[in-house]
N, C-alpha and C positions, 0 to 999 in steps of 0.2 A: 505494499500498498504505500503509497506517495505522502509525504507529510505536505498537506495542501488542506485548505479551507476550501468546502464543496457545500454547496447550499441545497442539504436535503428537500428543501420547498420546491425546486426548481431544478436541481442536477448542475447549477451553474458553478463552475470552478473560480473562485474569487481569488486564491492566492496561494503559490506554490512555495516551498521551501526547500533549499539544498541542505542535507544533511551535515551534521560536522564531520570536519576529517578528523583522523587521528591524532594531528597535531593538536586540534583545537580540545579533542576529548581529552587528551593528556594535559593539556593545560587547567583544565577545569578540574581534573582530580586532583591534580598537586595544589591547587588552591584548596580545594576542599579540604585535604587532609591537612595544610597550613592553618587554616581557619578553624579548624577543630582544636589546636593545640590551645589556642588563647581563648576561643569562646568557650570551650569547657571550664574555663576557671571563672566566667562572670556567674554573679549572683542572680538570684529569682527574682529580686526587683529590678536588675537592670533588664533581663529578659522579659520579663512581664511588661516594664513601661514600652518595649520595643512591639512585643506584641497587641498593644492596648491601640499603638499607633497605628498598627498593619489594619486593625478592625477600624478604627475611625476613618481611614483611607479607602477602605472597603466601602462602608456604606455611603462615602461620597459618590464612589465609583458604579454605585449598584445599577445605576441604568444604562450605562455605558455598557458594564461586562456584562448585563443580561442581555443587551440586543446580542452581543458576539456570541454568548452561549449559544442564544436561538438560531444564530445565522449557522454557528458551525456544527449543530447537531441537533436542532428542530425543535425544542422544548417550547411549549406556548411562554412566550414572553413575560407573563405573569408568574409564572412559576420559576423562569431562572431568577428572576428580581429576589423572590424568596428564597432562592437556594442560596444568593451571594448574602441575604440577611442571616440566614442561618449558621453560615461561615463566620460573619463577623462576632454574633453570639457565642461561637464555640472557643472562637481565640480569646475571648473575655472570659469565658468561664475557667478555659485553662489558664489564663492569666492570674486568675484570682486565686484557683486551687491547687496548682502545682506545687509549690511547695509543699503544702501540708501532705499532698500527695506523695511528695518523696521524701518527708522527714524521714530521721532517722530512727530505729524501731530498737528499743533495748529490753530484750527478757528480762525478766525478775532475776536479782543476783543468784538468788537461792537456786535456779534451775541451772547454773552454769558453774557453782562453785567448784562440782565435784570434776569439773575439768581443769582445775586449776587457775582458774578465771577469776577476777577480782569484779569483772563487767565485760560485757559483750554487746557489739552494736551491729547492726544491721543498715547498711549504706547503701542507695542507689547510685550508682555513677554512669554517665554517657558510653556509650560504645565507641561512637566515631561516625563517619559516612555511612548514611543509608539509604539504599539505594530504593526508590518507590514506583513499582511500575503500575500505573493508572488507566483505568478506561474512558470512555467519553460519554458515558449517559449521564452524571453526574460531574463535570469536568471540574467543576470550581470545590464540591464538597468531598468527593474523594480525596482529593490530595489535602484541604486543610486538615481534616479529621485524622491525616496524619503528621501534617508539618506542624500543627500549633502544639501538639504534647510533644513530639520530638524535639523540636527548639526550646521547648521549656526544661526539657531533661535535659539539655547541654549538647545534642547530636547535631549533625548539620545534617541536609538532605540535598539527594542529587534526584531530578524528577524525570522519569523516562516516561511522559505520555501519551496517549493515544495519538496515533499518526493524523487523524482527521481533527483533533482541537488544537492545531498549533499555536493560535493568537489566545487562547487560553491560558495554554502552557506558558507562553510568554509572559502575559498579563503578571501571571502569579510571581515568576522569578521579579519581574519591574515593582510589582507591589513589596515584597519584604525588604526588595533595596530602599524604595523610596521610604519606607518605614525607620531606616537606619540600622537595619543588621548587617555586620560586616560582611563585607564582600566574599563568598565562598558560603556562606550559610545556608544559602538554599540557590540551588542552581537549575536551569532546566536545559536537558540535555536534548537537542533538536536530532536524534537518531532513531534508525529505524529497529524492528523489534531482534533482527540479527545481530545487532551490537550489545544486546544484554547480557549473553553469556559471557562474553569477554569482561565486559563492565563488572560481574558480579565475580569472575576468578581474580579480580585483582585485589591484591591482600589490603590496598587502602579503603578498601568497603568492607565494611565490616558484618550489615546483614542487609536485608530486602523484605519490603513489603508489597504484595503485589494484590489489587484489585482487578478480577477478569474473568476467561474462561478457564474451564477444568483443564483444557491441553496448555494453556497458557502456565498455570499453575504448577503441574505436572515437571515443568520443564525448567521454570525457576527454583521448586521445589530440588529437582534431581541435581542441577548442578550445585546450590546450596550445601545440600549434604555432601555431595562430594568434596567441597570445600570447608564443610564444619561450619556454616554460617548459619545463623539465626533467622528464621522467616516466619511472616504472617501472611496467611493467605485466606481472603475472601472471594470466593469463587460463585458458580452459579446458585441460583435456589427456584424451587417450585412449591412454593408456601399454600398450603393447605390454609382454607377459610371453613372453617365448621359451622354450621348454624343447627342448632338444637329446638327442641318444640317450645321451651320456655322463652325464647330470644324474642326480643323486638322489631319483629319481620321488616317494618317500614325503616328502623333506623338500619339495619342490619344493611338491608338491600342498598340504601341510600351509600353507605360506606363502602360496600363489596364494590359498587361502580369506581367510586373514587380509588379505592384500593388497587383495582385492574389496573387502570389506564392511566394513573399519576406518571408522568414523565412519557406520555404515549406508551405507556405499558412496557417501556424499557428500563426496569427496576429489577435487582435479582431479590429486593423484599419485598416487591408488589405480591398481592394474593394473586395465585394463578390457577387452581384446584378449588373448585366450592363444591363442598362437601356438605349435603342437606338431609337433614332426618326426612323418613318418609313421609309423616305426619305433616312435616309442613313444606315439603319440595314443591307443589305445585304452587302454592302461595308464594312463596319466596320468588322460584322460579319466573313467576309473571312481573313480580314486580322489579327483579334484575333485570331480566330481557328489554323492559319497559324503558328502563334508565339508561341501557345501554344505549337504545334505539337514539335516546333523545340528545345525546350528547352532540356539541358543534364540533364538528370537522372542518380544518382550515388552515389557512395561513397561519402560522405561529406566531407571528408579529402581530396579530390582531389580537384586541384586549378580551374580546369575548371568546375566543377559541378554547377548547378544552383539550382536544386531542389534534397534533399537528403529526407530520411525516415521518418515517422512521429513520433513525441517522444514516441508512445508507441503502443502496439498491440491493446488494447480497442480503442485507437482514430482512427487507421485503420479501426477496425470493424464498428465503427461509423458512418464515413464517408460513407464506401462501402453501409451502410443500407439506407442512407439517398440518394445515386444516384440509387440504386435497387428500392427503393419506387418510385421515381420519374418517371422510367422507365416503373415501372408497368402500373403507372397511364397515360400513354401516352407520356411523356416527348421524346425528343430526345436527343441522346449523340451525340455531333458533333468530339468529340476527345475523347480519355481514357478511362476511365470508367470500366477497369478491372484491377481486381488484379495481379500483376506481379510475376511470379514464381520464386523462391528463397528464401535465408534468409535474414532477414530483413524486416523493416515494410514502405515498399514501397507502393505509390499511385500514377499514373500518372497523370501529368497535365489534367484535363478533361473540357470540355463546355458541359452544359448541356441548351437544348432550351427547348419552348413550356412550361414552366413551369406555373401551375394554381397555384391558393390561396388555393386547397384543399389539395397540397401536401406538406409533413414533412420539403420538402428542400424550400421551401419557406418561412416557419415560423420559421426554427431553423437556428442555425449558422453552416456553413460548414468551419468546422475547418481543412483545408487541401487545398489542390491546386483543388478545384473545382470551377469552375465558373457557375451562372446562367445567362442566357440572355432573357431580356424582349424586346417587341416590343411595343413603344408608337406612338400614331398617334399624339400627339402635347404637347406643354409644360406640361398642364393642368394635363393630363394623366402620364406624368412622375414625375409630383410631387405626385399624387395619388399613384403609386407603390412605388414611393422611401419611404413615409411615411406608405405605408401598411406593417409595422414592429413592433414589441415589442420594438426594439432596436433605440437608436438613439445616437449612438457615434459620426461618422463623416461623409463626405460625400465628391463626386468629382462632380463638373460639368465642361463638356466640351462646352463652347462656347464662338464667338466671338461678341456676342450681348449684349451690357450693358444693354439692359432691361430686357433681360432674366436673366442675372448677377444677376440684384437687386431683381426680381421675387422669385429665387431660394434661396438667401440669407435671403429674408424676410419668405417663407413658408418650408424649409425643416426643418424637425424636428430632430436637430443634435446639436451635441456640437461643430461642427466645418463645415466650407463649404470652400472645397480647389478648384479654380477656373484654370483650364487648367495645372493643376498640382496633382500630387499623396499626399494623406495625408501623414503627418510625423508627429512626436512629436522634439519639438524644446524646449529648456531650457528658451526661451525669451517668449514662449506661452502657454496659459494655456491650460489643456488638461484636458478632460472629456465629459461626456456625458448626455442624458437626458432619459426620459423613463426607460426601464429596462436596461440600460448602467450604470446605477449608478449615483451618485450624487457626489458634490464638485467637486474641481480642483486639479490636480498636477501641477505643473512647473511654470513658472514666478512668478510675486509678489502674485498672487492669491493663487499658491500652497504653498507658505511659510508662508502666513498669517492664513492657515487652520489648523495648531496646535500651535496656539498662542493665549494667554488671551490678547482680545484687550481691554485694560484699559482705563477707564475715570481716568484723574488726574485733579480734581477741586481746585482752588486755590480762597479762598476768598479775597475781596476788603482789 
């Protein structure tokens, strides 16, 4: 894939960039290593002041960077502005909380005296330059949720962003530079995916984080494992959205529509598989399909647009293939399911029912505004359907029965369980999955500690 901005609303190539050559890449790696030596010694107060300034600048830039994101990957511009606002909020959260999250920990002296110690301390120290391989679907948020905690911990960042969002990638480097971070604290590497392996093998790079596809995660994890370097992976998701008889059906259906089509349906934590108890299946399906049909699809720069184009032509083709395969296998398409005429990579909000385990759409992630609808006879079957997936990122359950809530929290194989609400990421809450959705956690105290050297300091008597 060339490094280029291609407007998915019309297919127009707006700007193309040449990849960095080896000499420029080496210069940047040297700068990252040199900057880390001094930046790691700065105080939390100094880092917080810089991150607060970056948040202020991002707030000022919200409208402009929102339009850039929409131009590059097609999300509705209102959602793009909201993404920028969320990033500024996360920066301020880490600026305020990082020092406490990384405070020294001292076990009770009586617990360590038998080792001959008068006291012991656990200290969190930064690792060094961390490579971040990031996707296009939330081109600002995916990066900031790594960068904010990493910079507050004293690490420096090297960003290899998706090749179709180069302007957003360059904006991020410029943002941290304007905020006053030392040169080399955060650098964007305009390189293709073929360069990732060599960068990760470089001894100056101490760890890596990746949000993206399962094949990309396997490649990074394989190299990192060979080099014995820490990684955090957030990969695909096929999140269940379970509706039980006690649920508020009107509200559940409204949230279900938003949960499926947020970001044009291109979100790892978007609800994708809607599993509904038989007693309320027909009533929910009627409401859900009506809500999907009523969505406004159009130019993502228009304020009233709710669903824009998919980010790439290939992405639309892949989604269309999944729906067509299900239709051939006997599934019913309750709405949508046909590519519209005209320019741009649009695909309509679609609901597919009567899905079976043999269909690709059951096994693979639908990265676009396509929902699959399942009928479950009871709670046990709902759990079985929900867990019948290679992924385990998050989950949604709708019930007012506390015993059912306890069962779902206990038995769902996912990194999160959202009860009577839509899955969302928040700086104070850990984010990540199990199974082929990856490992490790982003955000919260768990996320900031992922790229720290957790050091035992022992003091003799």
